Each structure stands twice: as C-alpha cells, then as structure tokens.
N, C-alpha and C positions, 0 to 999 in steps of 0.2 A: 464535626468531621462529615463531610457531604456524602451521600449515597452509602450507608455502612452496609447495608444489604447487597447490592450491587457490588461492592468492594470485594465482600465476601465471597461472593458468586465468582467474580472474576480470578480471586487467587485460589478457589477451589478448582476451577478450569485449567489453571495454569500447572497446579500440582497435578492434575489428572493426567496431562502430558507427559510428566515426569514418570507417573507411576505407571503409566502404559507404554514406557519406553520410546516416544516419541521424539525427544530432545534429548541432547548432551549437554553437558554443562549448564551454559547461560542460554542456550540457544533457543529459539523459539518464543511465542507471546501470546496471551489471549487478552481480548478487550471485551467490554460491554457497552450498550449504551443505554440512555434512559432518554426516548423519545421525548416525553413531555416537558425535561428540563433541557434538551439540547446539550446533553453533557455525556461524556465517553470516560470509563474508567479503563485503565490501560496497566500492565505491568512496566515495572521501572527499566530502564536500560542496564543489561550486565551484573543484576544484582543476583547472587547465588539463590535459588530456589529454595534452600533449608532456611535462609533468613528472611524470606518473605513474609511479611504480615500484611493484614488488611489495610492498615494506616500507611504502608509503603506504597500502594497504588495510587497512580497520578489521575487527576481528573483534569479533563482538557473540556474545550466547546469543541462544536464539528468541525471547525476550521485549525484544530490542533492548538489553540491556544491555553496555555495552564492556568486552569481555575484554583486548584487545590493541590500541593504537594510540593515537599523540598527536593524530592529526586528527580532526575532528568528522565522522560518517558521513554518508552521502547524506540528504539531507531526506525521502526517499521510504523510509526504513528501516522504518518502521511498517507501510507497506503489504507490503513484502518479507515480513517476519518474520510477519505473520499468513496471507500465502499458503503460506509453508511448515508453518505450524502446522495449517494446514485442509487442504491438497492433499497427502497423505501422499507421493505417489509423486514429487513435482517435485524437482529437484536446482539449478535456478538460475532466476532471474527476471531479467529484462530490461526497461527501462523507455526508451520513446523519445518524441520529439514528431516523427516522421516526417511528411512532408507530406501524403500522401494517406491514410493509416491515421488520422491527427489529424483532417483532415478529416471524415472520416465521425462520427469522436469528436464533432467540435463540432456537427455537425447532429443528432447523436442517432441515428443509422443504424446497424444491424449492415452487415456485409459480406455479401451474400449468396454464397451458394454458385454461381456462374454457369456455371463450368467444371471442366475436369479439374486444373489447375494448383493451384486451390484446392482441390479434393480430395485431392490427393496428400499435404496437410499437414494441413487442417481438415474434420474430418468434420460438415459442416453449416455454417451460417452464423458468421461472428464475431462474437458478441453485442456488443450495447452495453448499458452499466448504465442505470437510470434516472438523473435528476438527483439530485445529492445535495440534501438539504434544507439550508435556512440553519441549523437547529440543529447538523446534520452538520459543515457547512463551519465555524461558529463555534466548533466543540468540538474533537475529537481527529480534524481533518480527515484527516490521512493515514491514522490508523488506519479512521477510517469509509469511505475510498476502498476499504481492502481487504474491509471489511464489505460494501460495496456489491457487489463483485465476486463473493465467496463466496455472498451470498444470491441473487445473480441466477442463478448456475450452479445452485444447490440448488431454487430456485424453478422452474425450468424445465428441470429434468433433465438439466443438461448435463456431460458427462463431461470433466473437466479435462485428462486424458491423451489424449481423442481430438480436443479443441478447445483447442490449447495457447496461446489469446491471448484478449485481451479489449480491447474499446475503454470508457475511463471516459467517460461523458458531459460535453461540454464541456472536456475534458482531453484525453486520449491514450491510446496504448496500452500495456497491459502483455503480455508474452510470457514463455514459460517452458519448460524443457524438463528431459532428464536431467541435462545438465551445461551449464556456461557457454558451452561452444561450440555445443551443442544449442540453448539458448536464444537465442543471439544469430542462429544460422541461421533460427530461425524469425521472428525479427523482421523480418529481411532479405527473407524471403519473404512475410510479411505485407504489408509496404509496397508489394512487386511486385503481391500478388493485390489489395490496395486500389488501386493504380494502373490496372491492369486492370479492375476493376470500375467505378470512375470511368469510364473511357473506354468500355466496353460499355454504360452505363446512359445516356450521353451519346448514344450511336449509336441505341440502342433504351429509350428511358423504359420503365419497366413490364416490363422483361425478366424472365421469372421461372426462367431457367438451362434447363440440361440434364437430361434424365430422372434420376431417383434411382438407376436402376440403373446408369448411366455414372459416376455420382458413388461410388456402392459399389465399381464394379470398380476403380476408381483409386485408392481410399483403401485397400482391403483387399490390393491390389496388393504395397503398401509397409508394412502394419500389420498385426500379429496373425500368429497361427499359421499361416496360408496365403499368408504373402506370398512375393512370386516376384520383387521387384526387387533387383537388386544380384547380390553373389557370396556364396553361402554359406560 
C-alpha cells in the first residue's frame, strides 16, 4: 500500500473535521501531498466517516489521475490538486461546509481581521473569491473553483502561506497547511474566527477592527523568524 503514514494522517484530519462539528454526513474532505513522490492522498467520495479506514484513501498524481485505490476520489479532487500545483509550500488541503465560514461565503463577504484571535492565524482578512461565471460552472466546475482561488490570491497579492484559507463565493471554505493536521487545525480556527466575526459585526455593524500594529504583533509572535510563542 502506497504512503501508509500519509494515508493515516489524511484519515485523522478527516475525522477531526467530524469531531469538531465542521462537517455533516459525508460533506467535506481532506487531502495531503507527498511532494517528493508527486502523489496526493484524498478521502473517497461519499463514504460514511464511520466506515473510513486508511486503505480507503485514494492516491492520485498531481493531475488527479488515480495511482492506487478502488474507490472514487472526492469530487473536489481537481480543486485540491490545482492548489498543490500552484501553492508550492502547502502540504495538505481541507474543505468543509462549516456554518459560519460558509455563511460568509454565501454572502460573498471576506472575514475581516477584527481581533487578535484572527491575527494569530491569518495575516489579514480571509478573502472571498468572486462568483464563478456560468461558463465556469457549466464547464470544469471543480477545476475552475481552484482557478478562482489562485487568481484571487495573485490579483490581490495575498500570500497563501500567511493566509491559509479562502471562502469560495456561494460555496464554502477551503483551508490548507503544512500537513493534514495543520490544515484541519486551520479549518477549526477559521470557523471559530468566522463565528466571532459574525457576532462582532452583529453587535457593531461596520466595525473596522483593531489597529494593524496589534494584528502585526499577534501574527508575528507566532510566525516568522522572530516568533516567540511556544517552546523553542
């Protein structure tokens, strides 16, 4: 069996999404990439989480061609593989339909950086892509979803390493990280941040957030060469 350790990590990330209440039934998926071998491990499509085992994970190449597995891969595979090809530093991708983050996506709104909890993980607003065109929806829809994400990050000069999440307009969030655990962790935090942003904006519509200096302080204490958070 190819990539047994990565299979186990991807399964664990998928189950973490269930444990944290970020997915319903068979919604959502997680994947991981082995950069040296150019292979992706992803959850199979529509399989009950209670029945998932490492051997059920599907292995594909970076173009989505199945290398090993008897089940069909997640229907979002083409988005995952495109993100791996275009965002060179990421090691895993997670997609959920979590309630508050998806609410922002359905409204076509970015999640603004309103406080330090947000800044600990996301260096700036979590962006929302433009709506897909009818042509994109009726064409290679899942691929075009990835194209919309990548184009939005590039057009707005957003660093995917500093903002490891995006909202796809009318759809839901995608998150990524250095490995499956990290990507799932970011998805859990994204939902918490989205919930807090919704409540903050309900209490104070139009709130512009805390000063950039405070956001910088919190982001860089956890990220970069001068990070001080945690143990050395």
